C-alpha positions in Angstrom: -65.8 -94.7 -33.5 -64.2 -98.1 -33.6 -62.6 -97.4 -36.9 -61.6 -94.1 -35.7 -59.6 -95.5 -32.9 -58.0 -98.3 -35.3 -57.1 -95.5 -37.8 -55.5 -93.4 -34.9 -53.5 -96.3 -33.9 -52.5 -97.2 -37.3 -51.4 -93.4 -37.7 -49.3 -93.6 -34.8 -47.3 -96.7 -35.7 -47.0 -95.4 -39.0 -45.4 -92.2 -37.9 -42.9 -94.3 -35.7 -42.2 -97.3 -37.9 -43.9 -97.9 -41.3 -43.2 -97.0 -44.4 -45.4 -94.0 -46.3 -48.9 -95.6 -47.4 -49.7 -95.9 -51.0 -52.7 -94.9 -52.6 -54.9 -98.3 -52.8 -53.5 -99.6 -49.7 -55.9 -100.4 -46.5 -54.1 -97.8 -44.6 -54.3 -94.9 -47.2 -58.2 -95.7 -47.5 -58.8 -95.4 -43.8 -56.6 -92.4 -43.5 -58.4 -90.7 -46.3 -61.7 -91.7 -45.1 -60.8 -90.3 -41.7 -59.7 -86.8 -43.2 -62.5 -86.6 -45.6 -65.0 -87.2 -42.7 -63.4 -84.5 -40.5 -63.5 -82.0 -43.1 -67.2 -82.8 -43.6 -68.0 -82.2 -40.1 -66.3 -79.0 -40.2 -67.8 -77.7 -43.3 -71.4 -79.0 -41.8 -70.7 -77.3 -38.5 -69.8 -73.9 -40.5 -73.1 -74.0 -42.2 -75.4 -74.8 -39.3 -73.6 -73.0 -36.5 -74.5 -69.5 -37.5 -78.2 -70.8 -38.3 -78.9 -72.4 -34.9 -77.2 -69.3 -33.1 -80.4 -67.2 -34.1 -82.3 -69.5 -31.6 -79.9 -69.3 -28.9 -78.3 -72.9 -29.4 -74.7 -74.0 -30.2 -73.2 -76.9 -31.9 -71.5 -78.9 -29.2 -70.5 -81.8 -31.0 -71.0 -83.6 -34.3 -70.4 -87.1 -35.5 -70.6 -88.6 -39.0 -70.4 -92.2 -39.1 -71.5 -95.4 -40.6 -74.4 -97.1 -38.9 -76.8 -100.3 -39.8 -79.0 -98.4 -42.0 -76.2 -96.3 -43.5 -74.2 -93.2 -42.9 -75.6 -91.0 -39.8 -74.9 -87.4 -39.3 -75.6 -86.8 -35.2 -75.5 -83.3 -34.2 -75.6 -82.7 -30.2 -76.7 -79.0 -29.1 -76.3 -77.2 -26.1 -78.1 -73.9 -24.9 -75.7 -71.6 -22.8 -77.4 -70.8 -19.6 -80.2 -72.9 -20.5 -81.7 -76.2 -21.4 -82.3 -77.8 -25.0 -85.6 -79.1 -24.9 -87.8 -81.7 -27.4 -89.1 -78.6 -29.5 -85.7 -77.1 -29.7 -84.4 -80.4 -31.3 -87.2 -80.6 -33.6 -87.2 -77.1 -34.8 -83.1 -77.7 -35.2 -83.7 -81.0 -37.2 -85.9 -79.2 -39.6 -83.2 -76.2 -39.9 -80.3 -78.7 -40.2 -81.8 -80.9 -42.7 -82.8 -77.6 -44.9 -79.3 -76.2 -44.8 -77.4 -79.2 -45.7 -79.8 -80.2 -48.5 -79.6 -77.0 -50.0 -75.8 -76.7 -50.0 -75.6 -80.0 -51.0 -72.4 -80.5 -48.7 -73.3 -84.0 -48.2 -74.5 -85.8 -51.4 -75.1 -89.1 -50.1 -78.2 -90.6 -48.0 -77.7 -90.1 -44.6 -79.5 -90.5 -41.3 -79.9 -87.0 -39.3 -80.0 -87.4 -35.6 -80.3 -84.2 -33.5 -80.2 -84.3 -29.5 -79.1 -82.4 -26.4 -75.8 -83.0 -25.0 -77.8 -84.4 -21.9 -77.2 -83.9 -18.3 -73.9 -86.4 -18.1 -72.5 -84.1 -20.8 -68.9 -85.0 -21.8 -66.2 -82.1 -20.8 -64.0 -81.9 -23.8 -62.2 -78.1 -23.5 -61.1 -75.8 -21.0 -64.1 -73.4 -21.8 -66.4 -76.7 -20.7 -64.5 -77.1 -17.3 -64.8 -73.2 -16.7 -68.4 -73.3 -17.4 -69.2 -76.0 -15.1 -66.9 -75.2 -12.4 -68.5 -76.0 -8.9 -70.2 -79.2 -10.3 -69.4 -82.9 -9.8 -67.3 -84.5 -12.6 -65.7 -88.0 -13.3 -62.5 -87.8 -15.0 -60.4 -90.6 -16.3 -56.6 -90.0 -17.2 -54.5 -91.4 -19.8 -51.7 -92.0 -17.2 -51.6 -92.3 -13.5 -51.6 -89.5 -11.2 -50.3 -90.9 -7.9 -51.8 -94.3 -7.8 -55.1 -93.6 -9.6 -56.4 -92.6 -13.4 -60.2 -92.4 -12.3 -61.3 -89.0 -10.2 -64.7 -88.2 -9.2 -65.2 -85.0 -7.6 -66.0 -81.2 -7.6 -64.7 -79.2 -10.4 -62.9 -76.2 -8.2 -60.6 -74.6 -11.0 -59.5 -74.8 -14.3 -56.3 -73.0 -15.4 -54.4 -72.8 -18.9 -53.0 -76.3 -18.7 -54.8 -78.3 -15.7 -58.1 -78.7 -14.0 -58.4 -79.0 -10.1 -60.9 -81.5 -8.8 -61.8 -81.5 -4.9 -62.1 -85.3 -4.4 -62.9 -87.0 -0.9 -59.0 -87.8 -0.6 -58.1 -84.0 -1.3 -57.6 -81.6 -4.5 -55.9 -83.4 -7.5 -54.4 -81.1 -10.3 -55.1 -83.1 -13.8 -53.1 -81.8 -16.7 -55.7 -81.3 -19.6 -53.6 -83.0 -22.0 -53.7 -86.0 -19.9 -57.5 -86.1 -19.9 -58.8 -89.3 -21.8 -62.5 -88.7 -20.8 -64.4 -86.5 -18.7 -68.2 -86.2 -17.9 -70.5 -84.3 -15.3 -71.7 -86.5 -12.6 -75.6 -86.6 -12.2 -76.8 -86.9 -8.6 -80.3 -88.0 -8.0 
């Protein structure tokens, strides 16, 4: 993730003030690696999603990144209306490994990690906010809304452009485009 954030920052400054990157430059290398990584993730998702849907599972997120032991492909699973258990992850791991190996979409050695999204899952899309309407969430925004950029409360609605959160201070309308990070809050 660190490289991706650096690359995004470099891309923004490139767009605004720097000349185009030349092949062989560090900027070109990072941009090319990010693009190739995203393309690979999209191809892997297209291959494994239909296979997993037969078991009632869906791919919530994928990450392909450099780890200590080499490249790691992390697959986060969800089951709409249900829970993902250890047996689901084991079965999915075998299936995903077979599909990827047969397709040869990843030609280098890699480590495959398969897990559920977890109870405190990240909320990334309008669909996520709709699905978890009525539940507690914590939202961090890129900009201040009033005097705050961190809000915790109940998701009460999600429109086309904003989510409404009921907090201890009242209702807050948060534009989806301004959300930096959002997670479900777990109460024990």
